[in-house]
HTML snippet that shows the backbone in 3Dmol.js (N, CA, C, O; Angstrom):
<script src="https://3Dmol.org/build/3Dmol-min.js"></script>
<div id="view" style="width:600px;height:400px;position:relative"></div>
<script>
const pdb = `
ATOM      1  N   UNK A   1      79.749 215.660  30.452  1.00  0.00           N
ATOM      2  CA  UNK A   1      78.350 215.642  30.102  1.00  0.00           C
ATOM      3  C   UNK A   1      77.695 216.961  30.501  1.00  0.00           C
ATOM      4  O   UNK A   1      78.335 217.800  31.135  1.00  0.00           O
ATOM      5  N   UNK A   2      76.425 217.154  30.136  1.00  0.00           N
ATOM      6  CA  UNK A   2      75.704 218.387  30.430  1.00  0.00           C
ATOM      7  C   UNK A   2      75.241 218.454  31.875  1.00  0.00           C
ATOM      8  O   UNK A   2      75.501 217.559  32.679  1.00  0.00           O
ATOM      9  N   UNK A   3      74.566 219.516  32.171  1.00  0.00           N
ATOM     10  CA  UNK A   3      74.028 219.701  33.523  1.00  0.00           C
ATOM     11  C   UNK A   3      72.937 218.683  33.811  1.00  0.00           C
ATOM     12  O   UNK A   3      72.240 218.219  32.908  1.00  0.00           O
ATOM     13  N   UNK A   4      72.808 218.354  35.060  1.00  0.00           N
ATOM     14  CA  UNK A   4      71.728 217.453  35.470  1.00  0.00           C
ATOM     15  C   UNK A   4      70.393 218.169  35.294  1.00  0.00           C
ATOM     16  O   UNK A   4      70.289 219.375  35.520  1.00  0.00           O
ATOM     17  N   UNK A   5      69.405 217.436  34.901  1.00  0.00           N
ATOM     18  CA  UNK A   5      68.078 218.022  34.716  1.00  0.00           C
ATOM     19  C   UNK A   5      67.528 218.491  36.053  1.00  0.00           C
ATOM     20  O   UNK A   5      67.687 217.828  37.077  1.00  0.00           O
ATOM     21  N   UNK A   6      66.884 219.641  36.023  1.00  0.00           N
ATOM     22  CA  UNK A   6      66.240 220.156  37.229  1.00  0.00           C
ATOM     23  C   UNK A   6      64.961 219.390  37.476  1.00  0.00           C
ATOM     24  O   UNK A   6      64.302 218.948  36.534  1.00  0.00           O
ATOM     25  N   UNK A   7      64.607 219.231  38.740  1.00  0.00           N
ATOM     26  CA  UNK A   7      63.331 218.563  39.015  1.00  0.00           C
ATOM     27  C   UNK A   7      62.176 219.410  38.483  1.00  0.00           C
ATOM     28  O   UNK A   7      62.227 220.640  38.512  1.00  0.00           O
ATOM     29  N   UNK A   8      61.147 218.741  38.005  1.00  0.00           N
ATOM     30  CA  UNK A   8      59.975 219.472  37.493  1.00  0.00           C
ATOM     31  C   UNK A   8      59.295 220.220  38.627  1.00  0.00           C
ATOM     32  O   UNK A   8      59.157 219.721  39.744  1.00  0.00           O
ATOM     33  N   UNK A   9      58.881 221.424  38.301  1.00  0.00           N
ATOM     34  CA  UNK A   9      58.143 222.213  39.284  1.00  0.00           C
ATOM     35  C   UNK A   9      56.677 221.853  39.223  1.00  0.00           C
ATOM     36  O   UNK A   9      56.161 221.432  38.187  1.00  0.00           O
ATOM     37  N   UNK A  10      56.023 222.026  40.344  1.00  0.00           N
ATOM     38  CA  UNK A  10      54.585 221.805  40.389  1.00  0.00           C
ATOM     39  C   UNK A  10      53.908 222.944  39.631  1.00  0.00           C
ATOM     40  O   UNK A  10      54.406 224.070  39.646  1.00  0.00           O
ATOM     41  N   UNK A  11      52.789 222.676  38.974  1.00  0.00           N
ATOM     42  CA  UNK A  11      52.068 223.755  38.293  1.00  0.00           C
ATOM     43  C   UNK A  11      51.510 224.753  39.304  1.00  0.00           C
ATOM     44  O   UNK A  11      51.385 224.456  40.492  1.00  0.00           O
ATOM     45  N   UNK A  12      51.181 225.931  38.807  1.00  0.00           N
ATOM     46  CA  UNK A  12      50.605 226.965  39.668  1.00  0.00           C
ATOM     47  C   UNK A  12      49.347 226.422  40.343  1.00  0.00           C
ATOM     48  O   UNK A  12      48.574 225.673  39.746  1.00  0.00           O
ATOM     49  N   UNK A  13      49.167 226.808  41.566  1.00  0.00           N
ATOM     50  CA  UNK A  13      48.010 226.355  42.326  1.00  0.00           C
ATOM     51  C   UNK A  13      47.104 227.538  42.610  1.00  0.00           C
ATOM     52  O   UNK A  13      47.433 228.677  42.280  1.00  0.00           O
ATOM     53  N   UNK A  14      45.982 227.267  43.212  1.00  0.00           N
ATOM     54  CA  UNK A  14      45.067 228.343  43.570  1.00  0.00           C
ATOM     55  C   UNK A  14      45.687 229.277  44.598  1.00  0.00           C
ATOM     56  O   UNK A  14      45.324 230.451  44.668  1.00  0.00           O
ATOM     57  N   UNK A  15      46.624 228.763  45.399  1.00  0.00           N
ATOM     58  CA  UNK A  15      47.245 229.590  46.436  1.00  0.00           C
ATOM     59  C   UNK A  15      48.205 230.616  45.845  1.00  0.00           C
ATOM     60  O   UNK A  15      48.419 231.665  46.453  1.00  0.00           O
ATOM     61  N   UNK A  16      48.784 230.348  44.691  1.00  0.00           N
ATOM     62  CA  UNK A  16      49.715 231.286  44.091  1.00  0.00           C
ATOM     63  C   UNK A  16      50.539 230.635  43.002  1.00  0.00           C
ATOM     64  O   UNK A  16      50.468 229.425  42.786  1.00  0.00           O
ATOM     65  N   UNK A  17      51.307 231.439  42.330  1.00  0.00           N
ATOM     66  CA  UNK A  17      52.111 230.970  41.218  1.00  0.00           C
ATOM     67  C   UNK A  17      53.402 230.333  41.697  1.00  0.00           C
ATOM     68  O   UNK A  17      53.851 229.334  41.135  1.00  0.00           O
ATOM     69  N   UNK A  18      54.000 230.905  42.730  1.00  0.00           N
ATOM     70  CA  UNK A  18      55.284 230.428  43.209  1.00  0.00           C
ATOM     71  C   UNK A  18      55.164 229.758  44.572  1.00  0.00           C
ATOM     72  O   UNK A  18      54.285 230.085  45.368  1.00  0.00           O
ATOM     73  N   UNK A  19      56.050 228.832  44.818  1.00  0.00           N
ATOM     74  CA  UNK A  19      56.160 228.225  46.126  1.00  0.00           C
ATOM     75  C   UNK A  19      57.447 228.734  46.753  1.00  0.00           C
ATOM     76  O   UNK A  19      58.480 228.787  46.085  1.00  0.00           O
ATOM     77  N   UNK A  20      57.402 229.102  48.008  1.00  0.00           N
ATOM     78  CA  UNK A  20      58.549 229.659  48.700  1.00  0.00           C
ATOM     79  C   UNK A  20      59.752 228.725  48.618  1.00  0.00           C
ATOM     80  O   UNK A  20      60.877 229.184  48.421  1.00  0.00           O
ATOM     81  N   UNK A  21      59.531 227.453  48.763  1.00  0.00           N
ATOM     82  CA  UNK A  21      60.639 226.499  48.794  1.00  0.00           C
ATOM     83  C   UNK A  21      61.367 226.367  47.460  1.00  0.00           C
ATOM     84  O   UNK A  21      62.543 226.003  47.435  1.00  0.00           O
ATOM     85  N   UNK A  22      60.685 226.659  46.348  1.00  0.00           N
ATOM     86  CA  UNK A  22      61.320 226.497  45.040  1.00  0.00           C
ATOM     87  C   UNK A  22      61.475 227.812  44.274  1.00  0.00           C
ATOM     88  O   UNK A  22      61.904 227.807  43.121  1.00  0.00           O
ATOM     89  N   UNK A  23      61.135 228.928  44.900  1.00  0.00           N
ATOM     90  CA  UNK A  23      61.190 230.220  44.225  1.00  0.00           C
ATOM     91  C   UNK A  23      62.624 230.604  43.888  1.00  0.00           C
ATOM     92  O   UNK A  23      63.510 230.563  44.742  1.00  0.00           O
ATOM     93  N   UNK A  24      62.837 230.973  42.642  1.00  0.00           N
ATOM     94  CA  UNK A  24      64.143 231.443  42.174  1.00  0.00           C
ATOM     95  C   UNK A  24      63.935 232.849  41.612  1.00  0.00           C
ATOM     96  O   UNK A  24      63.428 232.994  40.499  1.00  0.00           O
ATOM     97  N   UNK A  25      64.315 233.882  42.360  1.00  0.00           N
ATOM     98  CA  UNK A  25      64.047 235.256  41.934  1.00  0.00           C
ATOM     99  C   UNK A  25      64.574 235.590  40.542  1.00  0.00           C
ATOM    100  O   UNK A  25      63.928 236.331  39.802  1.00  0.00           O
ATOM    101  N   UNK A  26      65.716 235.064  40.183  1.00  0.00           N
ATOM    102  CA  UNK A  26      66.307 235.393  38.883  1.00  0.00           C
ATOM    103  C   UNK A  26      65.630 234.675  37.723  1.00  0.00           C
ATOM    104  O   UNK A  26      65.972 234.902  36.562  1.00  0.00           O
ATOM    105  N   UNK A  27      64.670 233.810  38.037  1.00  0.00           N
ATOM    106  CA  UNK A  27      63.894 233.125  37.004  1.00  0.00           C
ATOM    107  C   UNK A  27      62.423 233.542  37.027  1.00  0.00           C
ATOM    108  O   UNK A  27      61.618 233.019  36.257  1.00  0.00           O
ATOM    109  N   UNK A  28      62.076 234.471  37.895  1.00  0.00           N
ATOM    110  CA  UNK A  28      60.693 234.917  38.021  1.00  0.00           C
ATOM    111  C   UNK A  28      60.276 235.729  36.786  1.00  0.00           C
ATOM    112  O   UNK A  28      61.073 236.487  36.233  1.00  0.00           O
ATOM    113  N   UNK A  29      59.038 235.563  36.370  1.00  0.00           N
ATOM    114  CA  UNK A  29      58.535 236.245  35.182  1.00  0.00           C
ATOM    115  C   UNK A  29      58.691 237.769  35.301  1.00  0.00           C
ATOM    116  O   UNK A  29      59.106 238.431  34.349  1.00  0.00           O
ATOM    117  N   UNK A  30      58.362 238.309  36.453  1.00  0.00           N
ATOM    118  CA  UNK A  30      58.473 239.760  36.635  1.00  0.00           C
ATOM    119  C   UNK A  30      59.895 240.256  36.478  1.00  0.00           C
ATOM    120  O   UNK A  30      60.133 241.274  35.828  1.00  0.00           O
ATOM    121  N   UNK A  31      60.836 239.550  37.066  1.00  0.00           N
ATOM    122  CA  UNK A  31      62.245 239.932  36.954  1.00  0.00           C
ATOM    123  C   UNK A  31      62.712 239.842  35.507  1.00  0.00           C
ATOM    124  O   UNK A  31      63.355 240.764  35.005  1.00  0.00           O
ATOM    125  N   UNK A  32      62.395 238.741  34.835  1.00  0.00           N
ATOM    126  CA  UNK A  32      62.824 238.566  33.450  1.00  0.00           C
ATOM    127  C   UNK A  32      62.195 239.599  32.526  1.00  0.00           C
ATOM    128  O   UNK A  32      62.851 240.099  31.612  1.00  0.00           O
ATOM    129  N   UNK A  33      60.932 239.919  32.758  1.00  0.00           N
ATOM    130  CA  UNK A  33      60.259 240.947  31.963  1.00  0.00           C
ATOM    131  C   UNK A  33      60.935 242.299  32.158  1.00  0.00           C
ATOM    132  O   UNK A  33      61.152 243.030  31.191  1.00  0.00           O
ATOM    133  N   UNK A  34      61.267 242.633  33.390  1.00  0.00           N
ATOM    134  CA  UNK A  34      61.955 243.900  33.669  1.00  0.00           C
ATOM    135  C   UNK A  34      63.322 243.944  32.995  1.00  0.00           C
ATOM    136  O   UNK A  34      63.727 244.987  32.483  1.00  0.00           O
ATOM    137  N   UNK A  35      64.035 242.818  32.991  1.00  0.00           N
ATOM    138  CA  UNK A  35      65.351 242.761  32.337  1.00  0.00           C
ATOM    139  C   UNK A  35      65.234 242.988  30.838  1.00  0.00           C
ATOM    140  O   UNK A  35      66.032 243.720  30.252  1.00  0.00           O
ATOM    141  N   UNK A  36      64.231 242.355  30.211  1.00  0.00           N
ATOM    142  CA  UNK A  36      64.015 242.533  28.770  1.00  0.00           C
ATOM    143  C   UNK A  36      63.694 243.990  28.472  1.00  0.00           C
ATOM    144  O   UNK A  36      64.241 244.575  27.537  1.00  0.00           O
ATOM    145  N   UNK A  37      62.808 244.571  29.268  1.00  0.00           N
ATOM    146  CA  UNK A  37      62.427 245.972  29.060  1.00  0.00           C
ATOM    147  C   UNK A  37      63.639 246.897  29.199  1.00  0.00           C
ATOM    148  O   UNK A  37      63.815 247.816  28.399  1.00  0.00           O
ATOM    149  N   UNK A  38      64.461 246.656  30.201  1.00  0.00           N
ATOM    150  CA  UNK A  38      65.654 247.478  30.414  1.00  0.00           C
ATOM    151  C   UNK A  38      66.640 247.314  29.264  1.00  0.00           C
ATOM    152  O   UNK A  38      67.214 248.297  28.796  1.00  0.00           O
ATOM    153  N   UNK A  39      66.838 246.099  28.812  1.00  0.00           N
ATOM    154  CA  UNK A  39      67.768 245.838  27.711  1.00  0.00           C
ATOM    155  C   UNK A  39      67.301 246.510  26.429  1.00  0.00           C
ATOM    156  O   UNK A  39      68.102 247.116  25.717  1.00  0.00           O
ATOM    157  N   UNK A  40      66.011 246.407  26.131  1.00  0.00           N
ATOM    158  CA  UNK A  40      65.470 247.054  24.939  1.00  0.00           C
ATOM    159  C   UNK A  40      65.551 248.577  25.047  1.00  0.00           C
ATOM    160  O   UNK A  40      65.874 249.258  24.074  1.00  0.00           O
ATOM    161  N   UNK A  41      65.258 249.103  26.227  1.00  0.00           N
ATOM    162  CA  UNK A  41      65.350 250.548  26.443  1.00  0.00           C
ATOM    163  C   UNK A  41      66.774 251.054  26.272  1.00  0.00           C
ATOM    164  O   UNK A  41      66.993 252.106  25.672  1.00  0.00           O
ATOM    165  N   UNK A  42      67.737 250.314  26.795  1.00  0.00           N
ATOM    166  CA  UNK A  42      69.142 250.698  26.642  1.00  0.00           C
ATOM    167  C   UNK A  42      69.565 250.686  25.172  1.00  0.00           C
ATOM    168  O   UNK A  42      70.262 251.590  24.711  1.00  0.00           O
ATOM    169  N   UNK A  43      69.135 249.651  24.440  1.00  0.00           N
ATOM    170  CA  UNK A  43      69.467 249.554  23.014  1.00  0.00           C
ATOM    171  C   UNK A  43      68.825 250.692  22.230  1.00  0.00           C
ATOM    172  O   UNK A  43      69.464 251.286  21.361  1.00  0.00           O
ATOM    173  N   UNK A  44      67.573 250.998  22.531  1.00  0.00           N
ATOM    174  CA  UNK A  44      66.886 252.101  21.857  1.00  0.00           C
ATOM    175  C   UNK A  44      67.565 253.420  22.156  1.00  0.00           C
ATOM    176  O   UNK A  44      67.710 254.264  21.271  1.00  0.00           O
ATOM    177  N   UNK A  45      67.985 253.604  23.403  1.00  0.00           N
ATOM    178  CA  UNK A  45      68.697 254.828  23.804  1.00  0.00           C
ATOM    179  C   UNK A  45      69.968 255.000  22.969  1.00  0.00           C
ATOM    180  O   UNK A  45      70.249 256.095  22.482  1.00  0.00           O
ATOM    181  N   UNK A  46      70.732 253.924  22.806  1.00  0.00           N
ATOM    182  CA  UNK A  46      71.975 253.990  22.018  1.00  0.00           C
ATOM    183  C   UNK A  46      71.690 254.303  20.552  1.00  0.00           C
ATOM    184  O   UNK A  46      72.405 255.093  19.936  1.00  0.00           O
ATOM    185  N   UNK A  47      70.649 253.690  19.992  1.00  0.00           N
ATOM    186  CA  UNK A  47      70.325 253.896  18.585  1.00  0.00           C
ATOM    187  C   UNK A  47      69.834 255.316  18.304  1.00  0.00           C
ATOM    188  O   UNK A  47      70.091 255.861  17.231  1.00  0.00           O
ATOM    189  N   UNK A  48      69.140 255.906  19.252  1.00  0.00           N
ATOM    190  CA  UNK A  48      68.575 257.236  19.043  1.00  0.00           C
ATOM    191  C   UNK A  48      69.530 258.362  19.422  1.00  0.00           C
ATOM    192  O   UNK A  48      69.302 259.512  19.046  1.00  0.00           O
ATOM    193  N   UNK A  49      70.581 258.057  20.149  1.00  0.00           N
ATOM    194  CA  UNK A  49      71.534 259.083  20.605  1.00  0.00           C
ATOM    195  C   UNK A  49      72.085 259.932  19.460  1.00  0.00           C
ATOM    196  O   UNK A  49      72.168 261.150  19.613  1.00  0.00           O
ATOM    197  N   UNK A  50      72.468 259.348  18.315  1.00  0.00           N
ATOM    198  CA  UNK A  50      72.970 260.183  17.218  1.00  0.00           C
ATOM    199  C   UNK A  50      71.940 261.188  16.698  1.00  0.00           C
ATOM    200  O   UNK A  50      72.309 262.189  16.084  1.00  0.00           O
ATOM    201  N   UNK A  51      70.664 260.931  16.938  1.00  0.00           N
ATOM    202  CA  UNK A  51      69.599 261.842  16.506  1.00  0.00           C
ATOM    203  C   UNK A  51      69.272 262.877  17.573  1.00  0.00           C
ATOM    204  O   UNK A  51      68.434 263.753  17.360  1.00  0.00           O
ATOM    205  N   UNK A  52      69.933 262.776  18.715  1.00  0.00           N
ATOM    206  CA  UNK A  52      69.665 263.699  19.813  1.00  0.00           C
ATOM    207  C   UNK A  52      68.374 263.399  20.545  1.00  0.00           C
ATOM    208  O   UNK A  52      67.799 264.282  21.181  1.00  0.00           O
ATOM    209  N   UNK A  53      67.907 262.143  20.460  1.00  0.00           N
ATOM    210  CA  UNK A  53      66.661 261.759  21.119  1.00  0.00           C
ATOM    211  C   UNK A  53      66.932 260.747  22.225  1.00  0.00           C
ATOM    212  O   UNK A  53      67.869 259.952  22.141  1.00  0.00           O
ATOM    213  N   UNK A  54      66.103 260.786  23.257  1.00  0.00           N
ATOM    214  CA  UNK A  54      66.142 259.762  24.298  1.00  0.00           C
ATOM    215  C   UNK A  54      65.169 258.652  23.910  1.00  0.00           C
ATOM    216  O   UNK A  54      64.381 258.816  22.979  1.00  0.00           O
ATOM    217  N   UNK A  55      65.219 257.542  24.610  1.00  0.00           N
ATOM    218  CA  UNK A  55      64.290 256.445  24.343  1.00  0.00           C
ATOM    219  C   UNK A  55      62.844 256.899  24.548  1.00  0.00           C
ATOM    220  O   UNK A  55      61.972 256.562  23.748  1.00  0.00           O
ATOM    221  N   UNK A  56      62.587 257.655  25.608  1.00  0.00           N
ATOM    222  CA  UNK A  56      61.222 258.135  25.867  1.00  0.00           C
ATOM    223  C   UNK A  56      60.735 259.031  24.729  1.00  0.00           C
ATOM    224  O   UNK A  56      59.577 258.941  24.320  1.00  0.00           O
ATOM    225  N   UNK A  57      61.607 259.886  24.223  1.00  0.00           N
ATOM    226  CA  UNK A  57      61.220 260.739  23.098  1.00  0.00           C
ATOM    227  C   UNK A  57      60.979 259.913  21.847  1.00  0.00           C
ATOM    228  O   UNK A  57      60.041 260.178  21.094  1.00  0.00           O
ATOM    229  N   UNK A  58      61.821 258.913  21.622  1.00  0.00           N
ATOM    230  CA  UNK A  58      61.658 258.050  20.459  1.00  0.00           C
ATOM    231  C   UNK A  58      60.343 257.292  20.500  1.00  0.00           C
ATOM    232  O   UNK A  58      59.669 257.152  19.479  1.00  0.00           O
ATOM    233  N   UNK A  59      59.979 256.805  21.676  1.00  0.00           N
ATOM    234  CA  UNK A  59      58.703 256.096  21.826  1.00  0.00           C
ATOM    235  C   UNK A  59      57.541 257.035  21.529  1.00  0.00           C
ATOM    236  O   UNK A  59      56.564 256.637  20.895  1.00  0.00           O
ATOM    237  N   UNK A  60      57.645 258.271  21.985  1.00  0.00           N
ATOM    238  CA  UNK A  60      56.592 259.258  21.708  1.00  0.00           C
ATOM    239  C   UNK A  60      56.492 259.533  20.208  1.00  0.00           C
ATOM    240  O   UNK A  60      55.387 259.598  19.669  1.00  0.00           O
ATOM    241  N   UNK A  61      57.616 259.693  19.533  1.00  0.00           N
ATOM    242  CA  UNK A  61      57.617 259.935  18.087  1.00  0.00           C
ATOM    243  C   UNK A  61      57.004 258.747  17.355  1.00  0.00           C
ATOM    244  O   UNK A  61      56.190 258.924  16.448  1.00  0.00           O
ATOM    245  N   UNK A  62      57.392 257.547  17.745  1.00  0.00           N
ATOM    246  CA  UNK A  62      56.834 256.341  17.112  1.00  0.00           C
ATOM    247  C   UNK A  62      55.323 256.283  17.326  1.00  0.00           C
ATOM    248  O   UNK A  62      54.578 255.962  16.400  1.00  0.00           O
ATOM    249  N   UNK A  63      54.873 256.589  18.530  1.00  0.00           N
ATOM    250  CA  UNK A  63      53.438 256.573  18.822  1.00  0.00           C
ATOM    251  C   UNK A  63      52.669 257.575  17.984  1.00  0.00           C
ATOM    252  O   UNK A  63      51.577 257.277  17.500  1.00  0.00           O
ATOM    253  N   UNK A  64      53.230 258.756  17.813  1.00  0.00           N
ATOM    254  CA  UNK A  64      52.559 259.793  17.023  1.00  0.00           C
ATOM    255  C   UNK A  64      52.565 259.466  15.535  1.00  0.00           C
ATOM    256  O   UNK A  64      51.543 259.611  14.865  1.00  0.00           O
ATOM    257  N   UNK A  65      53.701 259.028  15.016  1.00  0.00           N
ATOM    258  CA  UNK A  65      53.797 258.765  13.573  1.00  0.00           C
ATOM    259  C   UNK A  65      53.051 257.507  13.150  1.00  0.00           C
ATOM    260  O   UNK A  65      52.674 257.381  11.985  1.00  0.00           O
ATOM    261  N   UNK A  66      52.832 256.579  14.068  1.00  0.00           N
ATOM    262  CA  UNK A  66      52.128 255.343  13.720  1.00  0.00           C
ATOM    263  C   UNK A  66      50.620 255.461  13.923  1.00  0.00           C
ATOM    264  O   UNK A  66      49.874 254.533  13.609  1.00  0.00           O
ATOM    265  N   UNK A  67      50.177 256.591  14.445  1.00  0.00           N
ATOM    266  CA  UNK A  67      48.753 256.807  14.639  1.00  0.00           C
ATOM    267  C   UNK A  67      48.196 256.209  15.922  1.00  0.00           C
ATOM    268  O   UNK A  67      46.979 256.137  16.095  1.00  0.00           O
ATOM    269  N   UNK A  68      49.077 255.778  16.826  1.00  0.00           N
ATOM    270  CA  UNK A  68      48.595 255.224  18.087  1.00  0.00           C
ATOM    271  C   UNK A  68      47.968 256.291  18.978  1.00  0.00           C
ATOM    272  O   UNK A  68      47.148 255.985  19.843  1.00  0.00           O
ATOM    273  N   UNK A  69      48.353 257.528  18.763  1.00  0.00           N
ATOM    274  CA  UNK A  69      47.816 258.637  19.555  1.00  0.00           C
ATOM    275  C   UNK A  69      47.913 259.913  18.738  1.00  0.00           C
ATOM    276  O   UNK A  69      48.778 260.053  17.873  1.00  0.00           O
ATOM    277  N   UNK A  70      47.007 260.844  19.029  1.00  0.00           N
ATOM    278  CA  UNK A  70      47.058 262.127  18.329  1.00  0.00           C
ATOM    279  C   UNK A  70      47.152 263.305  19.293  1.00  0.00           C
ATOM    280  O   UNK A  70      47.314 264.449  18.866  1.00  0.00           O
ATOM    281  N   UNK A  71      47.051 263.029  20.594  1.00  0.00           N
ATOM    282  CA  UNK A  71      47.181 264.091  21.596  1.00  0.00           C
ATOM    283  C   UNK A  71      48.133 263.638  22.698  1.00  0.00           C
ATOM    284  O   UNK A  71      48.437 262.452  22.830  1.00  0.00           O
ATOM    285  N   UNK A  72      48.593 264.600  23.478  1.00  0.00           N
ATOM    286  CA  UNK A  72      49.481 264.275  24.598  1.00  0.00           C
ATOM    287  C   UNK A  72      48.768 263.361  25.597  1.00  0.00           C
ATOM    288  O   UNK A  72      49.379 262.437  26.132  1.00  0.00           O
ATOM    289  N   UNK A  73      47.497 263.607  25.848  1.00  0.00           N
ATOM    290  CA  UNK A  73      46.728 262.782  26.776  1.00  0.00           C
ATOM    291  C   UNK A  73      46.631 261.340  26.318  1.00  0.00           C
ATOM    292  O   UNK A  73      46.783 260.417  27.117  1.00  0.00           O
ATOM    293  N   UNK A  74      46.376 261.144  25.017  1.00  0.00           N
ATOM    294  CA  UNK A  74      46.313 259.785  24.478  1.00  0.00           C
ATOM    295  C   UNK A  74      47.666 259.095  24.586  1.00  0.00           C
ATOM    296  O   UNK A  74      47.738 257.901  24.875  1.00  0.00           O
ATOM    297  N   UNK A  75      48.736 259.845  24.356  1.00  0.00           N
ATOM    298  CA  UNK A  75      50.084 259.279  24.471  1.00  0.00           C
ATOM    299  C   UNK A  75      50.329 258.792  25.895  1.00  0.00           C
ATOM    300  O   UNK A  75      50.846 257.694  26.101  1.00  0.00           O
ATOM    301  N   UNK A  76      49.963 259.597  26.857  1.00  0.00           N
ATOM    302  CA  UNK A  76      50.237 259.263  28.258  1.00  0.00           C
ATOM    303  C   UNK A  76      49.405 258.078  28.735  1.00  0.00           C
ATOM    304  O   UNK A  76      49.835 257.337  29.619  1.00  0.00           O
ATOM    305  N   UNK A  77      48.228 257.895  28.164  1.00  0.00           N
ATOM    306  CA  UNK A  77      47.411 256.733  28.546  1.00  0.00           C
ATOM    307  C   UNK A  77      48.082 255.437  28.172  1.00  0.00           C
ATOM    308  O   UNK A  77      47.918 254.435  28.868  1.00  0.00           O
ATOM    309  N   UNK A  78      48.837 255.432  27.085  1.00  0.00           N
ATOM    310  CA  UNK A  78      49.489 254.228  26.630  1.00  0.00           C
ATOM    311  C   UNK A  78      50.926 254.078  27.075  1.00  0.00           C
ATOM    312  O   UNK A  78      51.594 253.110  26.713  1.00  0.00           O
ATOM    313  N   UNK A  79      51.409 255.030  27.858  1.00  0.00           N
ATOM    314  CA  UNK A  79      52.796 255.004  28.311  1.00  0.00           C
ATOM    315  C   UNK A  79      52.840 255.132  29.828  1.00  0.00           C
ATOM    316  O   UNK A  79      51.905 255.656  30.434  1.00  0.00           O
ATOM    317  N   UNK A  80      53.914 254.660  30.441  1.00  0.00           N
ATOM    318  CA  UNK A  80      54.017 254.776  31.901  1.00  0.00           C
ATOM    319  C   UNK A  80      54.504 256.159  32.337  1.00  0.00           C
ATOM    320  O   UNK A  80      55.459 256.267  33.106  1.00  0.00           O
ATOM    321  N   UNK A  81      53.857 257.202  31.852  1.00  0.00           N
ATOM    322  CA  UNK A  81      54.246 258.569  32.198  1.00  0.00           C
ATOM    323  C   UNK A  81      53.025 259.337  32.682  1.00  0.00           C
ATOM    324  O   UNK A  81      51.898 259.054  32.275  1.00  0.00           O
ATOM    325  N   UNK A  82      53.256 260.296  33.543  1.00  0.00           N
ATOM    326  CA  UNK A  82      52.195 261.130  34.104  1.00  0.00           C
ATOM    327  C   UNK A  82      51.773 262.167  33.063  1.00  0.00           C
ATOM    328  O   UNK A  82      52.617 262.924  32.583  1.00  0.00           O
ATOM    329  N   UNK A  83      50.477 262.222  32.700  1.00  0.00           N
ATOM    330  CA  UNK A  83      50.032 263.185  31.696  1.00  0.00           C
ATOM    331  C   UNK A  83      50.054 264.639  32.194  1.00  0.00           C
ATOM    332  O   UNK A  83      49.898 265.576  31.411  1.00  0.00           O
ATOM    333  N   UNK A  84      50.251 264.810  33.519  1.00  0.00           N
ATOM    334  CA  UNK A  84      50.300 266.092  34.178  1.00  0.00           C
ATOM    335  C   UNK A  84      50.668 267.203  33.328  1.00  0.00           C
ATOM    336  O   UNK A  84      50.739 268.340  33.793  1.00  0.00           O
TER     337      UNK A  84
END
`;
const viewer = $3Dmol.createViewer("view");
viewer.addModel(pdb, "pdb");
viewer.setStyle({}, {cartoon: {color: "spectrum"}});
viewer.zoomTo();
viewer.render();
</script>
């Protein structure tokens, strides 16, 4: 038969989203979001490699060609990079 059902978790409370006693780091939203971002970045890196571009460069090209930004400063506001 299949796995036993996990006990239902209590909904988020005013004290916080997670309870120490039931916290599972590998199921946390932040961890899962980071994993998705890393997986997508790795896939983009592989797809752009034949063009001689990195994922960061590809994101910049997409931002410029789609009209999301027209200057370096605007690009940096929407990306996790220092406009320096």
